[in-house]
C-alpha positions in Angstrom: 167.9 38.2 -52.5 169.8 35.2 -53.9 168.6 32.5 -51.4 167.4 31.8 -47.9 167.7 28.8 -45.6 165.3 28.1 -42.8 166.4 25.9 -39.9 164.8 22.5 -39.3 165.6 21.3 -35.8 166.5 17.7 -35.1 163.6 15.3 -34.5 164.6 14.5 -31.0 163.7 18.1 -30.0 160.1 17.9 -31.3 157.6 19.2 -28.8 154.5 17.0 -29.1 151.6 16.9 -26.7 153.2 14.4 -24.3 156.4 16.4 -24.1 154.5 19.7 -23.6 152.4 18.1 -20.8 155.6 17.0 -19.0 157.1 20.4 -19.1 153.9 22.1 -17.9 153.2 19.6 -15.0 156.7 19.6 -13.6 156.4 23.3 -12.9 155.8 23.2 -9.1 154.6 26.8 -9.1 151.4 26.0 -11.0 148.1 25.0 -9.5 145.0 23.7 -11.1 143.8 27.1 -12.3 147.1 27.9 -13.9 147.2 24.5 -15.6 143.7 25.1 -17.0 144.8 28.5 -18.3 147.8 26.9 -20.0 145.6 24.1 -21.5 143.1 26.6 -22.9 145.9 28.8 -24.3 147.7 25.9 -26.0 144.5 24.5 -27.4 143.4 27.8 -28.9 146.9 28.9 -30.0 146.8 27.5 -33.5 150.1 25.6 -32.8 150.3 21.9 -33.6 152.4 19.2 -32.0 155.2 19.1 -34.5 157.1 22.2 -33.3 160.5 22.2 -31.7 161.9 23.1 -28.3 165.4 23.8 -26.9 167.1 20.7 -25.5 167.7 22.1 -22.0 163.9 22.6 -21.6 163.1 19.1 -22.9 165.7 17.7 -20.5 164.3 19.6 -17.5 167.0 22.1 -17.1 165.0 25.2 -17.9 165.1 26.7 -14.4 168.9 26.8 -14.3 170.2 27.2 -17.9 173.9 27.5 -18.5 175.8 29.7 -20.9 176.8 26.6 -22.7 173.1 25.8 -23.3 172.6 29.1 -24.9 175.6 28.8 -27.2 174.6 25.2 -28.2 171.1 26.4 -29.1 172.3 29.4 -31.1 175.2 27.7 -32.8 173.1 24.9 -34.1 170.7 27.3 -35.8 173.3 29.7 -37.1 175.8 27.2 -38.4 173.3 24.8 -39.9 171.5 27.5 -41.9 174.8 29.1 -43.0 176.3 25.8 -44.1 173.3 25.1 -46.2 173.2 28.6 -47.6 176.8 28.5 -48.7 176.3 25.1 -50.2 173.2 26.1 -52.0 174.5 29.3 -53.5 178.1 28.2 -54.1 179.5 31.3 -52.4 182.5 31.1 -50.1 182.4 32.7 -46.6 185.4 34.8 -47.7 183.2 36.4 -50.4 180.8 38.0 -47.8 181.2 41.7 -47.5 178.4 42.4 -44.9 177.2 40.3 -42.0 174.2 41.2 -39.8 173.0 38.9 -37.0 169.8 39.5 -34.9 169.0 37.6 -31.7 167.0 39.6 -29.3 167.6 37.8 -26.0 171.2 36.7 -26.3 174.0 39.2 -26.6 177.4 37.6 -25.5 180.8 39.0 -25.8 182.5 38.5 -28.3 179.3 39.1 -30.4 177.6 36.4 -32.4 178.8 38.1 -35.6 182.4 37.6 -34.3 181.5 34.0 -33.5 180.4 33.4 -37.1 183.5 35.2 -38.5 185.7 33.0 -36.4 184.0 29.8 -37.4 184.1 30.6 -41.2 187.4 32.5 -41.1 185.9 35.5 -42.9 187.8 38.5 -44.2 189.3 41.2 -41.9 187.4 44.0 -43.7 183.9 42.5 -43.4 181.3 45.0 -42.2 179.6 43.2 -39.2 176.6 44.2 -37.1 175.0 42.5 -34.1 171.4 43.5 -33.3 170.0 42.6 -29.9 166.6 43.4 -28.2 164.9 44.2 -31.5 162.0 41.7 -31.1 160.2 39.6 -33.7 160.5 42.2 -36.4 164.3 42.3 -36.2 164.7 40.4 -39.5 163.3 43.3 -41.5 165.4 45.7 -39.5 168.5 43.7 -40.4 167.6 43.7 -44.1 167.2 47.5 -43.9 170.8 47.7 -42.5 172.0 45.8 -45.5 170.0 47.9 -47.9 171.5 51.1 -46.5 175.0 49.7 -46.6 174.5 48.7 -50.2 174.0 52.4 -51.1 177.6 52.9 -50.0 179.3 49.6 -50.8 178.7 48.7 -54.4 179.1 45.2 -55.9 178.8 43.6 -52.4 177.3 40.5 -50.9 175.5 40.5 -47.6 174.3 37.8 -45.2 171.6 38.2 -42.5 171.0 35.6 -39.8 167.8 35.8 -37.8 167.0 33.6 -34.9 166.3 33.6 -31.1 167.5 32.1 -27.9 164.6 30.5 -26.0 166.1 27.9 -23.7 167.9 30.4 -21.4 164.8 32.5 -21.1 162.1 29.9 -20.5 159.6 31.3 -17.9 159.3 29.1 -14.8 156.8 31.2 -12.8 153.0 31.4 -12.7 152.2 34.9 -14.0 149.6 34.3 -16.7 150.8 37.1 -18.9 154.3 35.7 -18.8 153.3 32.1 -19.3 151.9 33.0 -22.8 155.4 33.2 -24.3 156.1 29.5 -23.4 153.0 28.6 -25.3 153.8 30.5 -28.4 157.6 30.6 -29.0 159.5 27.7 -30.6 162.9 27.0 -32.0 163.7 28.2 -35.4 165.7 30.7 -37.5 166.9 31.6 -41.0 169.9 32.8 -42.9 169.6 34.9 -46.1 172.0 36.1 -48.8 171.6 39.4 -50.6 173.6 41.3 -53.3 173.7 44.5 -55.2 176.0 43.1 -57.9 174.5 43.7 -61.3 176.1 40.6 -62.7 174.2 38.4 -60.2 170.8 39.9 -61.0 169.9 36.8 -63.1 170.3 34.6 -60.0 168.0 36.6 -57.7 164.8 35.2 -56.5 163.4 38.4 -54.9 164.0 42.1 -55.3 163.4 44.6 -52.5 161.0 47.3 -53.7 159.9 49.2 -50.6 160.8 49.3 -46.9 158.9 51.1 -44.1 159.9 51.0 -40.4 157.6 52.3 -37.7 158.8 52.7 -34.1 155.8 53.2 -31.7 157.9 53.1 -28.5 157.0 56.6 -27.4 153.6 55.3 -26.4 153.9 53.9 -22.9 151.2 51.3 -23.4 152.7 50.1 -26.6 156.2 50.0 -25.0 155.1 47.9 -22.1 152.8 45.5 -24.0 155.6 43.1 -24.9 158.5 43.4 -22.4 161.1 41.3 -20.6 160.6 41.6 -16.8 160.8 39.6 -13.5 157.6 38.5 -11.7 156.9 38.9 -8.0 158.8 35.7 -7.3 161.9 36.8 -9.2 161.4 34.6 -12.2 162.3 36.4 -15.4 160.3 36.1 -18.6 158.5 37.9 -21.4 155.2 39.6 -20.4 152.6 39.9 -23.1 149.7 42.2 -22.1 146.2 42.5 -23.4 147.3 45.8 -25.1 149.5 43.9 -27.6 146.9 43.5 -30.3 145.8 47.1 -29.9 149.4 48.4 -30.1 150.0 46.2 -33.1 147.0 47.7 -34.8 148.1 51.3 -34.1 151.7 50.7 -35.3 150.5 48.8 -38.4 148.0 51.6 -39.3 150.7 54.3 -39.1 153.1 52.1 -41.1 150.6 51.4 -43.9 149.5 55.0 -44.1 153.0 55.9 -45.2 153.6 52.8 -47.4 150.3 52.6 -49.2 151.0 55.5 -51.7 154.2 53.8 -52.7 152.8 50.3 -53.4 149.2 50.8 -54.6 148.2 51.9 -58.1 147.0 55.5 -58.7 143.5 54.4 -59.5 143.0 52.8 -56.2 144.3 55.9 -54.3 141.9 58.0 -56.4 139.0 55.7 -55.7 139.8 55.9 -52.0 140.1 59.7 -52.1 136.8 60.0 -54.0 135.1 57.8 -51.5 136.5 59.9 -48.6 135.3 63.1 -50.1 131.9 61.6 -50.8 131.6 60.7 -47.2 132.6 64.3 -46.2 135.6 63.1 -44.2 138.5 65.5 -44.0 142.0 64.4 -43.1 141.6 65.1 -39.4 138.3 63.3 -39.3 139.8 60.3 -41.0 142.5 60.1 -38.3 139.9 60.4 -35.5 137.9 57.7 -37.2 140.8 55.3 -37.3 141.8 56.0 -33.7 138.3 55.5 -32.4 138.0 52.3 -34.4 141.2 51.0 -32.9 140.5 51.8 -29.2 136.7 51.7 -29.2 134.2 48.9 -28.4 130.9 47.6 -29.6 130.1 48.5 -33.1 133.1 50.6 -33.6 135.5 47.8 -32.5 134.5 45.9 -35.6 135.9 48.7 -37.8 139.6 48.2 -36.8 141.7 49.3 -39.8 138.5 50.2 -41.6 140.1 52.9 -43.6 143.0 50.6 -44.7 141.0 47.5 -45.5 137.3 46.5 -46.0 135.6 49.7 -47.1 138.9 51.6 -47.3 142.0 50.9 -49.3 142.2 47.6 -51.2 145.7 46.4 -50.7 145.1 43.5 -53.1 145.1 46.0 -55.9 148.9 46.3 -55.5 149.9 43.1 -53.7 149.5 39.5 -54.7 150.7 37.8 -51.5 150.7 38.7 -47.8 153.5 37.3 -45.6 152.2 38.0 -42.1 154.4 37.4 -39.1 153.1 34.1 -37.4 153.3 35.6 -33.9 150.0 34.1 -32.8 146.5 33.3 -33.8 145.1 36.7 -32.6 147.7 38.7 -34.4 147.2 36.9 -37.7 143.4 37.1 -37.5 143.6 40.8 -36.5 145.8 41.7 -39.5 143.6 39.6 -41.8 140.4 41.3 -40.6 141.9 44.8 -40.8 143.2 44.4 -44.3 140.2 42.4 -45.5 142.3 39.3 -46.3 140.6 35.9 -47.0 141.6 32.4 -45.8 143.8 31.9 -48.9 145.8 35.1 -48.0 146.3 34.0 -44.4 146.9 30.3 -45.0 150.7 30.6 -45.2 150.9 32.4 -41.8 148.5 30.1 -40.1 150.2 27.0 -41.4 153.7 28.3 -40.4 152.3 29.0 -36.9 150.8 25.5 -36.8 153.9 23.7 -38.1 156.7 25.7 -36.5 155.2 28.0 -33.9 156.3 31.6 -33.3 160.0 31.4 -34.2 160.5 35.1 -33.5 162.4 37.1 -36.2 162.8 34.0 -38.3 159.1 33.4 -38.6 158.5 35.4 -41.8 160.8 33.1 -43.8 158.8 29.9 -42.8 155.7 31.7 -44.1 157.6 32.6 -47.4 158.8 29.1 -47.6 155.2 27.8 -47.5 154.3 30.0 -50.4 157.2 28.8 -52.4 156.6 25.1 -51.6 153.0 25.5 -52.6 154.3 27.0 -55.9 152.3 30.2 -55.4 155.1 32.7 -56.2 155.2 33.6 -59.9 157.5 36.1 -61.7 156.3 39.6 -61.2 154.2 38.9 -58.1 154.6 41.3 -55.2 154.8 40.1 -51.6 154.0 42.4 -48.6 155.9 41.3 -45.5 154.3 42.4 -42.3 156.4 42.1 -39.1 155.5 43.2 -35.6 157.7 43.1 -32.5 158.5 44.4 -29.1 159.3 48.1 -28.8 156.6 48.4 -30.2 157.7 48.1 -33.8 156.0 47.5 -37.1 158.5 46.9 -40.0 157.1 46.1 -43.4 158.6 45.6 -46.8 157.5 44.7 -50.3 159.4 42.1 -52.5 159.0 41.5 -56.2 159.4 37.8 -57.4 162.1 37.7 -60.0 161.2 34.2 -61.4 158.7 31.4 -60.8 159.7 29.7 -57.4 158.9 26.1 -56.5 161.5 24.9 -54.1 160.1 22.6 -51.4 162.7 23.9 -48.9 162.2 23.2 -45.2 158.6 22.2 -45.9 159.5 19.3 -48.2 158.7 16.5 -45.7 155.2 17.8 -44.9 153.9 20.2 -47.5 151.6 17.6 -49.1 149.7 17.3 -45.9 149.1 21.1 -45.6 146.7 22.6 -45.0 145.4 19.8 -42.8 141.6 19.1 -42.6 141.6 20.3 -39.0 143.9 22.4 -36.8 142.5 20.9 -33.5 145.2 20.4 -30.9 145.1 16.8 -29.4 146.3 18.3 -26.1 142.7 18.8 -24.9 141.6 15.3 -25.6 144.6 13.8 -23.8 144.9 15.9 -20.7 141.6 17.8 -20.0 140.8 15.2 -17.3 143.7 16.1 -15.0 142.5 17.4 -11.6 144.0 18.7 -8.4 144.3 15.2 -6.9 146.4 14.1 -9.9 148.6 17.2 -9.7 149.3 16.5 -6.1 150.3 13.0 -7.0 152.6 14.3 -9.7 154.3 16.7 -7.3 155.0 13.9 -4.8 156.5 11.6 -7.3 157.0 12.9 -10.8 158.8 9.8 -11.9 155.6 7.8 -11.7 154.0 9.8 -14.5 153.1 7.6 -17.4 152.0 9.1 -20.8 
């Protein structure tokens, strides 16, 4: 990797507590109980009030979005990050050999890759790929596509664009499992530049060492835990079920079982093997133990990932930094507990969630940006990227830092205030008093609302 550029949305699209309350309260399908559920979810989400939202949602047009709204949202993210990427690196769009774009919920024709090629007048022989429906882990999938192509096309330069279209898919109903996506997802994205040219090695900031992709979609529960559907009233949205954390645990366990021998030192693998033999656990018994820990309850429930973290494998023996997808507080805490990570390890993911929200496939790069802005990344360090997404998929990769990194990047205007002393959301203090009488008043005359 030569460089990456995260998107910072305009300040007029910021979603503070007042803007969030207006969006919630103008949904005429919600009653007091639904409002209380949303309040509780937003307060406990780990998301602050400096995230960003699509313009059509802020302007009250989320129920009937236009194709133009979707194009405007995506164009702003793609072209802003690509303009900055070309400016930063000095490369011309005509020098790009491979282009991969991933946006799960928006797949127009011509494709988004064609839209970029047309905008920048790229070459006729460019190898372009448009990935749709791949979920929050699509960024790592896109990088894998580039990696495989690099094996065929030598001395090439590749660009990956990862983002999401939220405005055209805002949920306007009252199904609680579908309302969650509105609470978690926010505007964002990233463009990255890669190369396999030996002469550009001295310009690289990261080197891809390992890649492991796990597709857990054959399991019906995992397949349906994060899915785009319509509710009983015909409102479309993304349904997030209670099985999501469990499915993520299962997919991550399978993924790390394959990856751990490739990234951990031999002495750590021998230590783990010796401990396993000492405890008289054969291979089949280990698998049964892991499975029972993942799906069990009570005392066993506390042992999720036990054979991977905690009393099991120590991933810190081969990894210095953990770049966890900021999909939500429960996911971050679950991965941290499973891999026995401390607050320092999880701070980048938690702060990215607080500052930017869940920006889907682009989220990993805000986490990486935090590490770089905090000057944590030193030459020779290894970074484990953990991405989870609909399907259900777990796509992980390991990067080696090629030189000390200290760019303030997209965090430059706020990095000094992070981590904040508290992550309490002011939403509760401002709006917890609202009752059914007030909601009725709002429904009668929304224009009289004063915040």
